[in-house]
Every structure is written in structure tokens, then in C-alpha cells.
C-alpha positions in Angstrom: 4.3 38.0 25.7 5.5 41.5 24.9 6.6 44.0 27.6 7.4 47.8 27.1 11.0 49.2 28.0 11.5 52.9 28.4 14.3 54.1 26.0 15.9 57.7 26.2 16.5 58.6 22.5 19.0 61.4 22.1 17.4 62.7 18.8 14.0 63.3 20.6 15.3 64.2 24.3 12.6 62.3 26.0 11.4 58.9 26.7 10.0 56.5 24.2 8.9 52.7 24.6 10.2 50.0 22.5 8.7 46.4 22.5 11.0 43.7 23.8 10.0 40.2 23.4 10.3 37.9 26.4 10.4 34.1 25.6 8.0 31.7 27.7 8.8 28.2 27.1 6.0 25.7 27.5 7.3 22.3 28.7 5.6 19.2 27.6 3.6 17.9 30.6 5.3 20.6 32.8 5.4 24.4 33.6 5.7 27.8 31.8 9.5 28.6 32.0 11.1 32.1 31.6 14.9 31.9 31.4 17.0 33.5 34.4 18.5 35.9 31.7 15.0 37.3 31.1 13.4 36.9 34.5 14.5 40.4 35.7 12.4 41.9 32.8 9.4 40.3 34.1 7.0 41.6 36.7 4.5 39.1 38.4 1.5 40.4 40.3 -1.2 38.7 42.3 -4.8 39.6 41.7 -4.7 42.7 43.9 -1.8 43.9 42.1 1.0 43.0 44.7 4.3 42.1 43.2 5.5 38.3 43.5 9.4 38.2 43.5 10.9 35.1 41.9 14.4 33.9 43.3 17.0 36.0 41.5 19.4 34.4 39.0 17.1 31.3 38.6 14.6 30.6 35.8 10.9 31.4 36.7 9.0 28.2 36.3 5.0 28.8 36.6 2.8 26.0 37.6 0.3 24.6 34.7 -0.9 21.7 36.7 -2.8 23.7 39.3 -1.3 21.2 42.1 1.7 23.1 43.3 2.1 24.1 46.9 4.4 27.2 45.8 1.7 28.6 43.2 2.2 30.3 41.0 5.6 28.7 40.9 6.1 25.2 40.0 7.2 22.6 42.8 7.5 19.5 40.3 4.0 18.0 41.5 3.1 17.7 37.8 5.4 14.7 37.6 3.4 12.7 40.2 -0.4 14.0 39.8 -0.8 12.9 36.2 -0.8 16.1 34.5 -0.6 15.8 30.7 -0.3 18.6 28.2 1.8 18.8 25.0 3.1 22.3 24.1 2.2 22.3 20.4 1.6 25.8 19.2 -2.1 25.9 17.6 -1.1 29.4 16.1 1.2 27.8 13.5 -0.3 26.7 10.4 -0.4 22.9 10.2 0.3 22.3 14.0 -1.9 19.4 15.2 -3.6 19.7 18.7 -2.6 17.0 20.9 -5.0 14.4 21.6 -6.3 14.5 25.1 -5.4 11.4 27.6 -8.3 8.8 27.0 -9.8 10.5 24.0 -10.5 8.0 21.0 -8.2 8.1 18.0 -9.1 8.5 14.6 
């Protein structure tokens, strides 16, 4: 995920934008996590564009199982609802997609 950050560059005298990467970690069988250090650089919005404020100074954990009572935030329900999802990267050459639960193996 990339965000834009305004920078004032003295040699130009006006604002430019620079891309700053934000790391979103995908936990096996768990949420998407943005570290507390980077959380202040992220703006979360609902479908109407209203800002959703995370707890300052804490990691942002976003629900992936769809069962959280605190959506979009994770409340740990994935641990008891049977949610399973490996976090392998399919964009990386050689990455093997995980076998879905109950699928036959070769």
C-alpha cells in the first residue's frame, strides 16, 4: 500500500508529494496488521468517507474473517470461528498458494 506525503522542497518553494510505503502484515489465520509506528500515517474511512479512528499508539488490526463484532477492527474472533488463511505471497515467483481446508492434495 502506498500513501502520498506532502513535502516542501526548498529548491522548488512549493509542495511536492513523495510515496511512502506502509507495511501491512498479513497474519496466518488472523488479521491484517499495521504497526503502531505507521498507524498515524494511515486514514481509514467507511463507505461514506467518514473517518474511522483507531486507538492512538496501538497497532491497527483489521478483520479478515468477517466475524468480528468490532469491524473493521479485529476482536480475535478468528481464533474461535474456524477461519483459516495462510499469508503466502502469490506475487512472488515460486510462491505456492495454500491448499484450502478440505481440498484434496496432489
